[in-house]
N, C-alpha and C positions, 0 to 999 in steps of 0.2 A: 504492500500499500503505500509506504513512503517513498518507493522508487517511482510509483504510478504519480504521486503528486508532485514530486520533483521535475518529472518530466513532462506534466502537464505546465507546471509554473514556467518552466526553460522555454517550452514551445509557445506557451502564450506569449510572453515577451518577444521572443524572436518573431512573431506573427506581427505583433505591434511596432517594433523597430521597422519591420519590413514595409509595412504600410503609414509609417509615420508621416510622410509627405500627403499619400492621397486619402488617409481616412478624414481628416477633417473636410475635405471637399464631399466625400461621400456621405458624411453626415448632413453637411450643408444641403446637397441634394434632398436627401430624405426628408427633411424637415420643411423646405419649400415646396415639395411634392405633396405632403400630407395637407399643408396648409392651403395650395393650389386647389386641391381636392375640394376641400371645405367651400373655399372662397368661389374657385371659379365654376365648379358645377353647380352652386346655387344661381348663378345668373342664369342657367338655362331653363331653370324653375323660378320663375320669378316670385309665384304666390306659392313659398312652400308652409304646407303643413307641417304639424307636429310628426307625422309619421316619415315625409320626406325627409325632415330635418334629423330625426333619429338614424334614419339610413346613412345620410351622408356624415353625420358625426361619428357613428361607429363603424362606417365603411372606410374611413380614411386611414385611421391604424390597421386595419386588415389589410388593405390594400400595400400600405408601406412595408408589412412584415412579407406579405406574399413577394413584393419586388426585391426587397433585401435577401431572402431566403432564396428565391426560385430565380433571380436574374444576375443579383450581385455575387452571392456565393459560387454560383457555377463559373460565371466569367473569371472569378480570381481564381478559381482551381485549374481553367484552362490556362491562363496565363502562366502557373506554377508550371504547368505541362510544358508548355513551349518554352520556358526558359531553364529547365532541368529540375527546378526546385522540389517539382513534384515525386520524383522519381530519388531525390536527395533525400527527402524526409522519410520516405518509406523505407531506405536503405539503413535509417539510423537505429541504434539499438534501443529503442523506445516502444512503449506500447502503443499498439494501433488505436486503442480507444483514446487515450490521451492525445493523440493527432488530431481525431475527430473532435474531441471533447474542447481542445484548444481553439482551432479553427471555430467552430459552434458559439463557444463564448465571445469571441472576436465580434461576430456578424450579428449576434442578437443584442449586445452591446451596442454596438453601431445603429441600431434601429430605434433604441429606446428614446433620443430625444425627438426624432419624429413622430412616435407613437404620442408622446407629451404633448407636444407642437399641436398636434393634429386636433386632440381631444379639447387641448386649451383654446384652442381657435373657435372650435366649433360650438361650446358653452358659451363663447361672447358673442359670436355671431349670430347664432339663432336664438339667444338666451333660453337655452333647453336645459333643464334639471336631470340630470343623470341621476337613477336609483343603482349605485354600483353594488354589486354583490360580491360575496366571499370568493367566487368562482372567478373573478375577472382577472388576477394574475394567473391563476391556473391555466385559462384559456386562452389569454394571449402569450402564454409560455409555450403552451401544445402548440398553437398557431403557428408560432416562431419556430418552433422544432420540426414540426412537420413539413413546414416549407424549406429548411435547411437540409433536413435529410434528403427530402427530394431533391433538391437543387445538387447535393453532392452524388446522388444516385446518377443522376443525369451526367454531370461532370465527369465521373469516375468511368463510365462505361461508354461515352460518345467521344468522338472528335472532338476539336474544339470548334472547328466549323460549324457541326452539329448542334453543338451546346451553345453557339452564340443565335443560330437561327430558331431553336427552340426558345431561347430566352426572350429575344424578341417578340415571338408568339405569344409568349406569358402576358408580356405587358400590354400589348395589343386587347388581347383576350381580357385580362384582368379588368382594364379600365372599361372596355366597350361593351362586352358581353357576358360578364359574370354579375350573377344577383347578389354584388355586394354592396354597390349605393343605392340600389333600387330592388322593390319585391321580385320576387321569382315569377308571380303570375302576368308579369308584363311581357314575359318572353313567349314565343311561340310553343306550343304542347311537347313538340319534338324536341327542342332546346331544353326544355325543364327536364324531360328525359335523359339528356345528355348530362345535365348538371346533377342528375340524379346518382350519378356514379361517379363525379368529380368530386373533389376536395375544397372547392372554393365556396361552394353555398354552407357545407356544413361549417367552414371558417368563419363566414360572416353571421351564421345565425349564433355559434358560441359565444363570440365576441360581443354580439349585440345583445342577447338575453344575459349576459354577464355584467353589462355596462347599464342597461334599463333592463332589471328585472321585471319580469312579466308576472303577474299575479300568481301563476301556478310554478313558479321559480323556471330556471333553465331547463332546457330538453336534453336529458341524457343521450340521446343518439348521435348528435353533433360529434359530443367528446369521443364516443366509440368510434365513428368514422375515423375521426382524426388522429385516435390512437392506431388504429390498423392501418391507416396510410404511414402515419411516423414508424410503426416498426418495420414496414415492407421498405422504405427508404433507409433506414438505418441498416437491415439485413443486406440490402443491394451495397451499400457504400461499405458496410465493414465487410462483406466477401472481395470486394475490389481492393480494399487495404492490404488484404492478408495475401494476394496475390503478389508472386516474386516479380520485383522490377526488371 
């Protein structure tokens, strides 16, 4: 255990130093994006009711976590692949879980300012009161872990070019066609069926019902779906890390 913790601390420090110039830029982009979703999307719906305001308020942090975990993270791994840092790290005498944990910690920490900024601006912009429940932190953490492990699974198993293309599709799909910032019933039935097997709608529901708890409490199913996706992403990522360089 001591070896694992020491390896984790050193790897985390290494990752922070490696991104010390770009990390502030990443954080700034996430803050601007979260605030932009709240403010910019509200211009598309001039007369916002409470439901629309709630979806935008809770959708902004969800989108932020999706983009950090499924866009920035895999692109970062792709860069490591191209520079040789990825194979070098896998050749180090450190636990593979420590490698994954150090990377995950860094990217989740980078997403926190965007999540906080988005929620803060939403409360001020829409004058909305959030009834935050005890599942808020677990929900946000589970969404972040799910997105990050899926991002790892993509980057570890695909070429850098394929990873970049899929990441761009995630940006477009998440912002425009995922029921995160709007109710799912606005989509055609066939598109609702597609989202029934994708993780985006459960992510949005888990976060929304944790930040604005309904009378019956948050639904359990979204958490179960996210846990399954997180386990799948972790299994694929860990298997890829165990392969010899």
